[in-house]
Structure formats: structure tokens, C-alpha cells
Steps between C-alpha positions, in 0.01 A plus 500: 500500500752237619789398275789262522589469874815655637678421829710796613638310808484646845761781518644708215706813456365819362767751365549785264871520556595284206470799265797660684738225388598357155274221381786244535531588866125473538518146362754413773273657767207278377732195525590598852127540598431158353786346692372662820161329447266776416215386281419797293662832407272792437611791280316828429443715189532877533744685280787250497576186304222310324389240767445230238857531365624488859279203578631310201860565598446404861303188418771400253768541777308272746333158481236512788446863605164641380466855385195722543436861394387719777363658293500537119307810398198430278536840341848408366376232263176399326323191630606283213868583553471436868317165460742377238817610705348306790451191280844531353656492853285207603611306196869574559485452875201282593345586838766752587350830409209682671353802322411779749301779336401844632357831399804677648445863606361815339833693480681200335214420251378857424816715528773251421327266240232744380216267532140561630477401864148604556338159541769247615269248642292476182815497294639206701167301478495543115873429480459160661222404268712610206792286624276197525394557140854571361603301195828307551633304199831371634624193685385537855219452755141481371377598840604851626731486806409646835477870567482708812388856542643785702187535702445726799132606512195274516405527138844419359535221758174353380607538135832312588293192599233517231713576191847413612657240743558716808650813645848649564434782746792738556575742782238357730469420877413147615149597552454555122602142447213378717258727312631396164459136578134553596438677175685267260377182661700188599642388172657803333865570539580775772859612482559824701823690504669575833774756553781418745780689660768275666632742756462483877578870543140631526568854395708405202250226392209743504698746289578223245136396507381851438737553213376181334139607553540859372408446139187294589373757738480739197283258305119552548420127447715397803401792716127430434554136586667600833199721577271207439715313750436766768812720463456868517632801323743543791624145446598558145649846544861581561641177378249281691426466871678235711169310501484495129860405447460214750186378306678506159859419585621215727811641677756331721656167469419203274273357769287812480477464120403129544223597745363752255505253209322242724237751587422537131465128473277493806287764330457298186797553272617214280841664423680796650762687297751685731658827382820587686550881538856624529619855593628520141223382273759401234655232736439139404423361841659154462599465867156598617337249263723223621414590863133498409530167327631350828205642687225450253563181297 
């Protein structure tokens, strides 16, 4: 079901690093990204700050930058709360917030949040219906704003076009973007995430890439998606084969990053959000973002 249109722009930044700095510093980072020319900043939800509080703070500290959740966990809030939070942000910051929703992962839902993860697809489908039917009796938009889904497999991709407004695939090779576009059709938003290591030392860049990939190679949703893309058990073992690292992470100079982003566009992406990996995951990569801005924008 299509809702109010949203334009994420061409190139954004995806980062989870803002949880490692005080909120006031995160606001300054958002202002820097806006000044650099990036269109949209994507922030995750795991076990850190509430992403909607963070989004409100960062939107308040900027005037043009758009904020997107990549992703907000549907098991963390009921559908009415999620829909009304989305509408509240749209009322306060018209056209500047994109809700990205996902089912997260078994260990985060079942063991950390203590919810039932037995039927994530069915739960998402019903959740979207419940969001559409949510009662909202406050000043704000009558039409629900746009929503994208963290979609990897064919069923969730199809759902992202049928009951939402597009897909935000994460931890995917370029080939997945082409497949996703075929499934969701020409009109839905397709906004894949792309990991980047700006380091021309090949050995060091691969090590940084593997460190950034490690947590995802322990998550069955991502591993299963890689298998669908033709990667083997050997590829995902021992930190990831060189072939897998190269498929997931663009390493080298800013030109290599720009070429990978362009490959996603050529495969059908509307928007690509770039995640810079650093040797220390707590580093705010301001210099790298500025270097990327010069090459990508």
C-alpha cells in the first residue's frame, strides 16, 4: 500500500557510531553531514539509544538533512505506537523522516526482548495492517508517511512493495539489488546499504572489513541471504572469504567506493546509504565521510 511519497535523495550515510558519543556531539555530527551534502542519515536500533529520540534530536539540529531508521524493530513497540511516532515526526519535520522497519533477528527478539520470533513474516504483514488502521487524534498528517522494510528474501521484498513503500536491504552484494528491483517493481523505493573501507592497504582493509562483518556472519537471516546469492559455507566461515568480503565491502580509495555505489544504481537502486568501517568501530569517521562526499556527491 503506497503512502505519502518520500525522496531519500541519491546518497546517504548509514552509521551506528553515534551511540558511542554524547547526544550533543551526535547533533554536531549530523550538522557536519548536512553541510557535506549527504541527503539522508540512517541510524539503527539494537540495544542502544531509542532511534526516535535520536532522530528527533538530529532533525532538530539540522534544517535539510533527512533521517531514516535502518531499522526500527517492530517487536519493540506495538503498531499503534509505531504509526503514531512516525506521524509525530512527520508533523514536526515534514518530509524529513523515513521509517525503516524490520523483524530484526531471533537472538535480539527472543533472548534479549523475550518476544515470540516464530513467525516474523506473518507478524510483519499484520503489523503493517495494524499501522494503517491506527487511531491518531493529534495535529498531524492524515495520510500515513512512507515506510520501507528491511527486506532480504523474496517474500519480504514482495511485502515491502505491496504493503509498504519499498525496501532497505542491508549487508547485500550488488547482485541482490538487481534481484530486489525485479521483485519490488519499478516504483517502490530501493535503498541498499553499502559498507566501505577507505584504505588502500589491501591486507589492512580486508581485516577492517572482516571485523565489521563479524556480527552479521553470526546472524542466520544474513547468512541465509548470502547462500541464496550463491555463497557457500566456506565463504561465510572464518570471518568470510576474500570473495565474500569483496562482495559486501568496497575497499580501497574513494574512487572504489564511488564505483560500487554506481554499481548499485546501475542495478536499480534509488538511494545508496554508505557505511564507513573503521578499525575502531567507535570512531566517528568524519574525515572519511568528507572524502566520500567529494567523490559521491
